[in-house]
C-alpha positions as CSV (number, residue, x, y, z in Angstrom):
1,X,-134.3,136.7,119.9
2,X,-133.2,133.5,121.6
3,X,-131.4,131.2,119.3
4,X,-129.7,127.8,119.7
5,X,-127.6,126.6,116.7
6,X,-126.0,123.2,116.7
7,X,-123.0,122.1,114.7
8,X,-120.3,119.4,114.5
9,X,-122.3,116.5,113.3
10,X,-121.4,114.3,110.4
11,X,-120.6,110.9,109.2
12,X,-118.2,109.0,111.4
13,X,-116.9,105.5,111.5
14,X,-117.6,103.3,114.5
15,X,-115.0,103.9,117.2
16,X,-114.5,107.5,116.2
17,X,-115.1,110.7,118.2
18,X,-117.1,113.9,117.7
19,X,-117.6,117.1,119.5
20,X,-121.0,118.7,119.0
21,X,-121.5,122.4,119.7
22,X,-124.5,124.5,120.5
23,X,-124.1,128.2,120.2
24,X,-126.6,130.2,122.3
25,X,-127.6,133.8,121.7
26,X,-130.3,136.2,122.8
27,X,-130.5,134.9,126.4
28,X,-130.5,137.4,129.2
29,X,-127.5,136.9,131.4
30,X,-125.0,134.0,131.3
31,X,-125.7,130.6,130.0
32,X,-124.3,129.3,133.3
33,X,-127.7,130.3,134.7
34,X,-129.5,127.9,132.3
35,X,-130.3,124.3,132.5
36,X,-129.1,122.9,129.2
37,X,-129.6,119.5,127.7
38,X,-128.7,117.4,124.7
39,X,-131.3,115.0,123.3
40,X,-131.3,112.6,120.3
41,X,-134.1,111.9,117.8
42,X,-134.2,108.8,115.6
43,X,-136.9,108.5,113.0
44,X,-139.8,106.5,114.3
45,X,-138.8,106.9,118.0
46,X,-139.4,109.4,120.7
47,X,-136.8,112.0,121.5
48,X,-134.3,110.5,123.9
49,X,-132.5,112.4,126.7
50,X,-128.8,112.2,126.4
51,X,-127.2,114.6,128.9
52,X,-127.9,117.6,131.1
53,X,-125.8,120.3,132.7
54,X,-127.3,122.0,135.7
55,X,-127.6,125.8,136.2
56,X,-125.1,127.3,138.6
57,X,-123.3,124.2,139.8
58,X,-122.6,122.7,136.4
59,X,-123.3,119.3,137.7
60,X,-124.1,116.8,135.0
61,X,-126.4,113.9,134.4
62,X,-126.5,111.4,131.6
63,X,-129.1,109.1,130.0
64,X,-128.5,105.3,130.2
65,X,-127.2,105.1,126.7
66,X,-124.7,108.0,127.2
67,X,-123.1,106.9,130.4
68,X,-119.3,106.6,130.1
69,X,-118.8,107.8,126.5
70,X,-120.5,111.1,126.4
71,X,-119.4,114.3,128.1
72,X,-121.5,117.5,128.3
73,X,-119.8,120.8,129.1
74,X,-120.2,124.5,128.4
75,X,-118.0,127.5,127.9
76,X,-119.8,130.4,129.6
77,X,-117.5,133.0,127.9
78,X,-118.3,131.6,124.4
79,X,-122.0,131.0,125.2
80,X,-121.6,127.5,123.8
81,X,-122.7,124.1,125.0
82,X,-120.7,121.0,124.0
83,X,-121.2,117.3,123.8
84,X,-118.2,115.1,123.3
85,X,-118.9,111.6,122.1
86,X,-116.1,108.9,122.2
87,X,-116.0,105.4,120.9
88,X,-119.0,106.1,118.6
89,X,-121.4,103.2,117.9
90,X,-124.0,102.8,115.1
91,X,-126.7,103.1,117.7
92,X,-125.5,106.7,118.5
93,X,-126.9,107.7,115.1
94,X,-129.6,110.4,115.2
95,X,-130.3,114.1,115.2
96,X,-128.8,115.7,118.3
97,X,-130.5,118.9,119.5
98,X,-129.7,121.2,122.4
99,X,-132.3,122.5,124.8
100,X,-132.1,125.4,127.3
101,X,-134.5,126.7,129.9
102,X,-134.5,128.5,133.3
103,X,-135.6,126.5,136.3
104,X,-139.3,127.2,136.9
105,X,-139.8,129.0,133.6
106,X,-142.7,128.1,131.2
107,X,-140.6,128.5,128.1
108,X,-138.0,126.0,126.8
109,X,-135.9,126.6,123.7
110,X,-134.6,124.1,121.2
111,X,-132.2,124.2,118.3
112,X,-132.7,122.7,114.9
113,X,-130.4,119.8,115.5
114,X,-127.3,118.3,113.9
115,X,-127.2,114.9,112.3
116,X,-124.8,112.3,113.5
117,X,-124.4,109.2,111.5
118,X,-122.1,106.4,112.6
119,X,-121.4,103.9,109.9
120,X,-118.6,102.1,108.2
């Protein structure tokens, strides 16, 4: 059974840092072969793309709001996707979810999300 479990969220003061984790299990083969993304959901708004890491090459792409302060990475040996966020701002608040899929596949998998709240 495929499962994605996020962790690492919490209440952080503006200017702080967080590293979110997404533990993947149940996938056939290495997670390096998956396209994996982080997205953010804020109540009343559509889910927003934050960052993506490509299958194979591990090239990365970021949403407009994430450029410069967010870093997506993964540890293939630990089957874990990460999102490091620096210089946190109140507008970074939301539920961060990870997503994984194979290129060309019909099925996309999502985790339950982890809440990040940036407030003083």
